[in-house]
C-alpha positions in Angstrom: -26.1 -52.9 13.4 -25.0 -49.1 13.0 -26.0 -46.3 14.7 -24.7 -42.2 14.9 -24.7 -40.1 17.7 -25.3 -36.3 18.2 -21.7 -34.7 17.8 -20.8 -32.3 20.4 -17.0 -31.7 19.9 -15.4 -29.1 22.7 -12.1 -27.9 21.7 -10.1 -27.1 25.0 -6.6 -29.0 23.9 -8.1 -32.3 24.1 -8.5 -34.6 21.5 -11.6 -36.8 22.2 -12.0 -40.3 20.6 -15.5 -41.6 20.9 -16.2 -44.9 20.0 -19.7 -46.1 20.1 -19.6 -49.7 19.4 -22.4 -51.8 18.2 -23.7 -54.3 20.4 -23.4 -52.3 23.2 -19.8 -51.8 23.5 -18.5 -48.7 24.0 -14.6 -47.6 24.0 -13.6 -43.8 25.0 -9.8 -42.7 24.7 -8.6 -39.2 25.2 -5.1 -38.0 24.4 -3.8 -34.6 25.0 -3.6 -32.3 22.4 -0.2 -31.5 20.7 0.6 -27.8 20.3 1.3 -26.4 16.8 1.9 -23.2 15.2 -0.8 -22.8 13.2 -1.5 -19.6 11.5 -5.2 -18.2 11.3 -6.1 -20.5 14.0 -7.9 -22.8 11.7 -7.7 -26.7 12.8 -9.2 -29.3 10.7 -10.7 -31.9 12.9 -12.0 -34.9 11.4 -14.9 -37.5 12.9 -14.9 -40.8 11.3 -18.3 -42.5 11.5 -17.6 -46.3 11.6 -20.1 -49.2 11.6 -18.5 -50.0 14.9 -18.2 -46.4 16.5 -17.1 -43.1 16.0 -13.7 -41.5 16.2 -12.7 -37.7 16.1 -9.1 -36.6 15.4 -7.4 -33.3 14.6 -5.0 -33.8 12.0 -2.9 -30.7 11.3 -2.6 -31.6 7.5 -5.5 -31.8 5.4 -5.5 -31.8 1.2 -8.4 -32.1 -0.9 -7.6 -34.3 -3.8 -9.7 -32.4 -6.3 -11.1 -29.3 -6.4 -14.8 -28.5 -5.5 -15.5 -27.7 -9.0 -13.8 -30.9 -10.6 -16.3 -33.4 -12.5 -14.2 -36.2 -11.1 -14.0 -38.5 -8.1 -13.8 -37.5 -4.4 -10.5 -38.0 -2.5 -8.9 -36.3 0.6 -5.6 -37.1 2.4 -4.6 -36.6 5.9 -1.1 -36.7 7.6 -0.5 -36.4 11.6 1.8 -37.8 14.1 0.9 -41.4 14.7 -1.4 -42.0 17.9 -3.9 -44.1 19.4 -6.8 -44.5 16.6 -8.0 -48.1 17.2 -10.7 -47.8 14.6 -9.2 -46.1 12.2 -6.0 -48.4 12.3 -8.4 -51.2 12.2 -9.7 -49.6 9.0 -6.2 -49.4 7.6 -5.3 -52.9 8.7 -8.3 -54.5 7.2 -7.7 -52.5 3.9 -4.4 -54.1 3.6 -5.7 -57.7 4.4 -8.5 -57.6 1.5 -6.5 -55.2 -1.1 -6.9 -58.1 -3.5 -10.5 -58.5 -3.0 -13.3 -57.0 -5.7 -16.3 -57.5 -3.4 -18.4 -54.4 -2.6 -18.2 -55.1 1.5 -15.3 -57.5 2.6 -15.3 -56.4 5.7 -16.7 -54.3 8.5 -14.7 -51.3 8.4 -14.5 -51.1 4.6 -16.7 -47.8 4.3 -17.4 -45.2 6.7 -18.3 -41.5 6.5 -16.0 -38.5 7.3 -17.0 -35.1 8.4 -14.4 -32.4 8.3 -14.9 -29.6 10.7 -12.6 -26.5 10.0 -12.9 -25.1 13.7 -11.7 -21.4 14.6 -12.0 -20.1 18.2 -13.8 -23.2 18.9 -16.6 -22.9 16.5 -16.7 -24.7 13.3 -16.9 -22.1 10.3 -16.9 -24.7 7.3 -17.7 -28.4 7.3 -16.7 -30.8 4.2 -19.1 -34.3 4.4 -17.5 -37.0 2.6 -20.0 -40.1 2.5 -19.1 -43.7 1.7 -15.4 -43.3 2.1 -12.4 -46.1 2.1 -8.7 -46.3 3.0 -7.3 -45.9 -0.8 -3.7 -46.2 0.4 -1.5 -45.2 3.8 1.9 -45.2 4.9 3.6 -44.6 8.3 6.7 -42.1 7.5 9.4 -40.5 9.5 9.9 -36.8 8.2 13.2 -35.0 8.3 15.1 -32.0 7.1 16.5 -34.1 4.5 19.8 -32.8 5.6 21.4 -33.9 9.1 19.8 -31.0 11.2 17.0 -33.4 12.2 19.5 -35.5 14.3 19.7 -32.1 16.2 17.6 -31.8 19.4 16.6 -28.2 18.3 15.2 -29.6 14.7 14.1 -33.3 15.5 12.0 -35.8 13.5 8.1 -36.7 13.1 6.7 -40.0 12.8 3.5 -39.5 10.8 0.5 -41.4 9.5 -0.1 -40.5 5.8 -3.6 -41.8 5.0 -5.5 -41.3 1.4 -9.2 -41.6 1.3 -11.6 -42.3 -1.9 -15.4 -41.4 -1.4 -18.4 -41.5 -3.0 -19.4 -37.5 -2.7 -18.7 -34.4 -1.0 -21.1 -32.2 0.3 -20.5 -28.5 1.6 -22.3 -27.9 4.7 -22.5 -24.6 6.2 -24.9 -23.0 8.5 -24.7 -19.6 7.8 -27.4 -18.0 5.7 -26.9 -16.2 2.3 -27.2 -12.9 2.8 -30.0 -10.8 0.3 -29.4 -7.5 1.3 -27.6 -6.6 -1.8 -24.8 -4.6 0.2 -20.9 -4.5 0.3 -19.2 -6.7 3.3 -15.8 -5.6 3.5 -13.7 -8.3 5.3 -10.9 -6.0 6.1 -7.3 -6.3 6.6 -5.7 -9.9 6.4 -2.9 -9.1 9.1 -0.1 -9.8 6.9 2.9 -7.6 5.9 3.6 -6.9 2.5 6.6 -5.6 0.5 6.4 -1.9 0.0 3.1 -2.4 1.8 1.6 -3.3 -1.5 -1.8 -5.2 -1.0 -4.3 -6.9 -2.8 -7.8 -6.3 -2.2 -10.7 -8.0 -4.7 -14.3 -7.0 -4.6 -16.5 -9.8 -5.8 -19.7 -8.2 -6.9 -22.9 -11.0 -7.2 -26.5 -10.5 -7.8 -27.5 -10.5 -4.3 -24.6 -8.4 -2.8 -20.7 -7.9 -2.6 -17.7 -9.0 -0.6 -14.2 -7.2 -0.6 -11.6 -9.5 0.5 -7.8 -9.0 0.9 -5.6 -12.1 0.0 -2.0 -12.2 0.7 -1.4 -14.3 -2.9 -2.5 -13.0 -6.0 -1.9 -14.5 -9.2 -2.9 -13.1 -12.8 -2.8 -16.6 -14.4 -3.6 -15.5 -18.0 -4.8 -12.5 -19.8 -2.0 -10.5 -21.5 0.2 -13.1 -23.2 0.8 -12.8 -26.8 -1.1 -16.0 -28.5 -2.5 -17.4 -31.9 -5.1 -18.6 -29.7 -7.8 -17.2 -27.8 -6.5 -15.8 -24.5 -8.8 -16.4 -21.5 -8.4 -14.2 -18.5 -7.9 -16.2 -15.3 -6.6 -15.1 -11.7 -6.1 -17.1 -8.6 -6.1 -15.9 -4.9 -5.2 -17.5 -1.9 -5.8 -16.9 1.8 -5.9 -18.3 5.1 -9.3 -20.2 5.1 -12.5 -18.2 6.5 -16.0 -18.5 5.6 -17.2 -15.7 2.9 -21.2 -16.6 2.3 -21.6 -15.3 -1.2 -18.0 -16.6 -2.3 -18.9 -20.0 -0.9 -22.3 -20.1 -2.3 -20.5 -19.5 -5.8 -18.2 -22.3 -5.0 -20.7 -24.6 -4.1 -23.0 -23.9 -7.1 -19.6 -24.5 -9.3 -20.0 -28.0 -7.6 -23.8 -28.5 -8.3 -23.1 -28.0 -12.1 -19.6 -29.8 -12.7 -20.2 -31.9 -15.9 -23.7 -30.8 -16.4 -24.1 -29.1 -19.6 -27.7 -28.0 -19.1 -27.2 -26.3 -15.7 -25.8 -22.9 -15.5 -23.1 -21.6 -13.0 -23.2 -18.1 -11.0 -21.2 -15.5 -12.7 -20.2 -12.4 -11.2 -17.9 -9.3 -11.6 -14.2 -8.8 -10.2 -12.4 -5.7 -9.3 -9.0 -6.1 -8.4 -7.1 -3.4 -6.5 -3.4 -3.5 -5.7 -3.0 -0.7 -3.2 -0.8 0.6 -0.4 -1.5 3.0 2.5 -1.6 6.2 0.2 -3.3 5.0 -2.9 -4.4 2.4 -5.4 -1.6 2.2 -7.9 -3.1 -0.2 -10.0 -5.9 -2.7 -10.7 -8.1 -4.9 -13.0 -11.6 -5.1 -13.6 -12.6 -8.2 -14.7 -16.6 -9.2 -15.9 -18.8 -12.4 -16.3 -16.2 -14.5 -13.6 -16.9 -18.0 -12.7 -15.2 -20.2 -10.2 -13.1 -22.6 -12.4 -11.3 -24.3 -9.6 -11.5 -24.3 -5.6 -10.0 -26.4 -3.0 -8.8 -26.5 0.7 -5.4 -27.3 1.6 -2.9 -27.2 4.2 0.7 -25.5 3.4 3.7 -27.3 5.1 7.1 -28.4 5.0 8.3 -31.8 5.7 8.6 -32.3 9.5 9.3 -28.5 10.4 5.6 -27.9 11.2 5.3 -30.9 13.4 8.9 -30.1 15.0 8.0 -26.7 15.8 10.5 -25.1 13.5 7.5 -23.7 11.3 4.1 -24.1 11.4 0.9 -24.9 9.5 -1.8 -22.9 7.6 -4.8 -24.2 6.0 -5.8 -22.2 3.2 -8.5 -21.6 0.4 -7.2 -21.4 -3.1 -9.4 -20.4 -5.7 -9.3 -19.7 -9.3 -11.6 -17.8 -11.7 -12.3 -17.7 -15.2 -13.5 -14.5 -16.7 -14.9 -13.2 -20.0 -13.5 -9.7 -20.0 -10.5 -8.1 -18.5 -9.5 -4.3 -18.7 -6.6 -2.7 -16.8 -7.1 0.1 -14.4 -4.6 2.6 -14.9 -5.4 5.3 -12.4 -2.7 8.2 -12.8 -2.0 7.8 -16.8 -4.8 10.9 -17.5 -3.3 13.1 -14.6 -0.3 12.9 -16.5 -1.4 15.0 -19.1 -2.5 17.7 -16.8 -4.6 20.5 -18.5 -3.5 19.8 -21.8 -6.5 19.0 -24.0 -7.0 15.3 -24.7 -6.9 16.0 -28.5 -3.4 17.6 -28.2 -0.4 15.5 -29.1 1.5 15.4 -25.6 5.0 13.9 -24.9 4.7 12.6 -21.3 7.4 11.9 -18.7 7.6 10.0 -15.4 10.1 8.6 -13.2 9.8 5.7 -10.5 12.6 4.5 -8.1 12.3 1.2 -6.2 12.0 1.7 -2.6 13.6 -1.4 -1.6 17.6 -1.1 -2.0 19.5 -4.1 -1.1 21.2 -5.1 -4.2 24.7 -6.6 -3.8 27.5 -4.3 -4.4 25.0 -1.6 -4.2 24.1 -1.7 -7.8 21.2 0.2 -9.5 19.4 -1.1 -12.9 17.6 2.0 -14.3 15.6 1.3 -17.7 14.4 4.0 -19.7 11.4 3.3 -21.8 10.9 5.3 -24.8 7.3 5.4 -26.0 5.4 7.0 -28.7 3.9 9.0 -25.8 6.4 9.8 -23.6 9.5 8.6 -21.8 9.4 6.8 -18.3 12.6 5.8 -16.6 11.9 3.0 -13.7 14.3 1.2 -11.6 13.0 -2.4 -10.9 14.5 -4.8 -8.6 15.2 -7.4 -11.2 16.2 -7.4 -14.6 16.9 -10.6 -16.9 18.0 -11.0 -20.6 17.9 -13.7 -22.6 20.8 -15.4 -23.4 22.1 -13.3 -26.0 24.5 -16.2 -27.9 21.7 -18.3 -28.4 21.2 -18.3 -32.5 18.0 -20.4 -32.8 15.4 -22.0 -30.4 13.0 -25.0 -30.4 9.4 -23.8 -31.2 7.9 -27.3 -30.1 5.9 -27.4 -33.5 6.2 -29.7 -36.5 6.1 -27.0 -39.1 8.8 -25.0 -37.8 11.3 -26.9 -35.7 13.9 -23.8 -35.2 13.8 -20.4 -35.5 16.0 -17.3 -35.2 15.9 -15.9 -31.9 15.1 -12.3 -31.1 16.7 -11.0 -27.7 14.1 -10.8 -24.8 14.4 -9.2 -21.8 12.1 -9.5 -18.5 11.4 -7.0 -15.6 10.5 -7.6 -12.0 9.3 -5.5 -9.2 6.9 -4.8 -6.7 3.8 -3.4 -8.1 4.7 0.6 -8.3 3.7 3.8 -10.0 4.7 3.7 -14.0 1.4 4.6 -15.7 2.8 5.0 -19.2 4.3 1.3 -19.1 0.8 0.4 -17.8 -0.7 2.1 -20.9 1.7 0.4 -23.2 0.7 -3.2 -21.8 -3.0 -2.6 -21.6 -3.0 -1.3 -25.3 -1.4 -4.4 -26.5 -4.6 -6.6 -25.2 -6.4 -5.4 -28.4 -4.2 -7.0 -30.7 -2.6 -9.8 -28.5 -4.0 -12.4 -30.9 -1.8 -10.9 -34.0 1.4 -12.0 -34.3 4.3 -9.7 -35.2 4.9 -6.0 -34.8 2.9 -4.2 -37.7 -0.1 -3.5 -35.2 1.7 -2.7 -32.0 3.5 0.7 -31.5 7.2 -0.4 -30.4 9.1 0.5 -27.6 13.2 1.2 -27.4 14.5 0.3 -23.9 17.9 1.3 -22.7 19.1 -0.5 -19.5 22.2 1.1 -17.2 23.6 -0.7 -14.5 25.1 2.0 -12.1 27.8 1.9 -9.1 28.5 4.6 -7.0 26.9 7.1 -9.5 28.7 5.4 -12.8 27.6 3.3 -15.4 29.7 0.5 -15.6 27.2 -1.6 -18.0 24.5 -0.8 -20.4 22.2 -2.5 -22.8 20.0 -0.9 -25.8 17.1 -2.7 -26.9 15.3 -1.6 -30.1 11.7 -1.8 -31.5 10.6 -3.7 -28.4 7.0 -5.2 -28.0 5.3 -6.5 -25.0 4.7 -10.3 -25.1 3.4 -10.8 -21.7 2.6 -9.1 -18.5 1.5 -10.6 -15.2 1.1 -9.7 -11.6 2.2 -12.5 -9.0 2.7 -13.4 -5.4 5.1 -16.5 -5.0 4.6 -17.6 -1.6 7.3 -19.9 -0.2 4.8 -22.7 1.1 3.9 -22.1 4.6 7.2 -19.9 5.5 5.5 -16.7 3.7 2.7 -17.2 6.3 4.5 -18.1 9.3 7.1 -15.6 8.6 4.3 -12.9 7.8 6.2 -11.9 4.7 4.3 -11.6 1.1 5.7 -9.8 -2.2 3.4 -8.7 -4.7 5.2 -8.4 -8.1 4.7 -6.8 -11.6 6.6 -9.1 -14.3 6.7 -7.6 -18.0 8.1 -9.6 -20.6 9.5 -8.1 -23.8 10.7 -9.1 -27.1 13.3 -6.9 -29.2 14.4 -6.5 -32.9 17.7 -5.3 -32.1 20.3 -5.3 -29.1 23.3 -3.2 -28.4 25.7 -4.0 -25.5 27.6 -0.9 -23.8 30.9 -1.2 -22.2 31.6 2.4 -21.0 34.5 1.5 -18.7 36.4 -0.2 -21.7 35.6 2.5 -24.1 37.0 5.0 -21.3 40.5 3.1 -21.2 41.1 3.3 -25.2 39.8 6.9 -25.5 42.9 8.8 -26.8 43.4 12.3 -25.3 44.9 14.5 -27.9 47.1 17.5 -27.1 45.6 21.2 -27.5 49.0 22.0 -29.6 49.5 24.1 -32.9 50.2 21.5 -35.8 53.4 22.2 -38.0 51.0 21.9 -40.8 49.5 25.3 -39.6 52.9 26.9 -39.9 52.7 27.2 -43.5 50.0 29.9 -43.1 52.5 32.8 -42.4 49.9 35.2 -42.8 48.5 33.7 -39.2 51.8 34.3 -37.8 52.1 36.6 -35.0 53.8 40.0 -35.3 57.1 39.0 -33.9 57.7 36.3 -36.2 58.7 36.6 -39.6 59.7 34.1 -42.6 62.8 35.0 -45.2 
């Protein structure tokens, strides 16, 4: 006999384990909750409904096996310190006992339902309903630092249950109504710190309203790369899990239509803005976007969250595929000033990286000479290809090796360089055409400066942009726990020519000539002074 009770979970630092057993037997066990550092105060609370009763646990680590939008099976995994869990452990033991059996119902504990509530400030903001689940695999493991730190008291170990589940279905359940007021909802600041204070804001415009959300992590997955195939505009965002009604409605819709060729997904526009406290320096306008991937997961690092050295953060990772991409270059036209648009003008612009923390105090200054002007930029990172490599593998059957061209990559926090932005934005129009005939080329001069003196330099000629992206590369959960993020511009160029400069060496062998009169000049007696004569 199986029956369900009404869930009423109160979170006061206590994990309640409810067991409503059949045939009138009831087991209740309570254990004091461990205090973990959880960024955003979003905690997964899992309720297991077995045939013999109900148990509720807080697992600090939860991970969806598939995206909401995947047309595949439904799996999820949890991880937590081993604790009293009689029914759950019984289901794990029975799964091992009957692991070779193919019968649909081998044992009493084989199938069960799981409700995952993501609780914030005592309230469930999102619920995932998994039905007809079974234990797919499990293990008990002691997590350590993989060095020898764990043997010391201030670090320690963590003995955890790692459990994988397979389910028949998943329902995204939320009690909030979808707004229909066609207005903009601004969710404000995320509360995180960013290098140069450069933040990412994304405004999703749906047919029944708009939501403006600040995400600590943004990645432009594709859109600018040079390719002979069609390039799809795709971007990904990540942030601490929270409930956004319109966005989750689009995610839920993508779940409903996954794998169906006759149903339509929700499409919407997205405006991405990269801003500091003073202004917006860069952005993207993306049109006809759809949710292509979305999942909830916990970011953690081995034992560190369990032992208190670090923490946990439950995040929503979402990927969007769009039909159109346009770069927003806010200050290019302002360089022209009052000059008429039809009149040819050579622009100039300089930008210095505010963050100065290079070993030895070195500065890398790059000067870009475009057809419409010259822009001098100090990037935090500069990387040239291996200049002695002669050929490279193309990974194709027709051309095994091809001659290499010098390549160069620049990385730095999103900044104010509109002429360079204009160059890469124009490249989108011809990105499917290989070669340089359709592209305005650029010359790049790189100087490495120490104490105001150029000690090394490189000249690149006839370069073209082969890729451009904007990325945040967080360090697992540490970026959230330490509250530090960096939003980078990444520019890749391929050039037809390369010349290194070694000014210090050249100065060593520069011969100074004395300003003396040559004996050959003495032959011209007419040039002698009046007090000199010749016989």
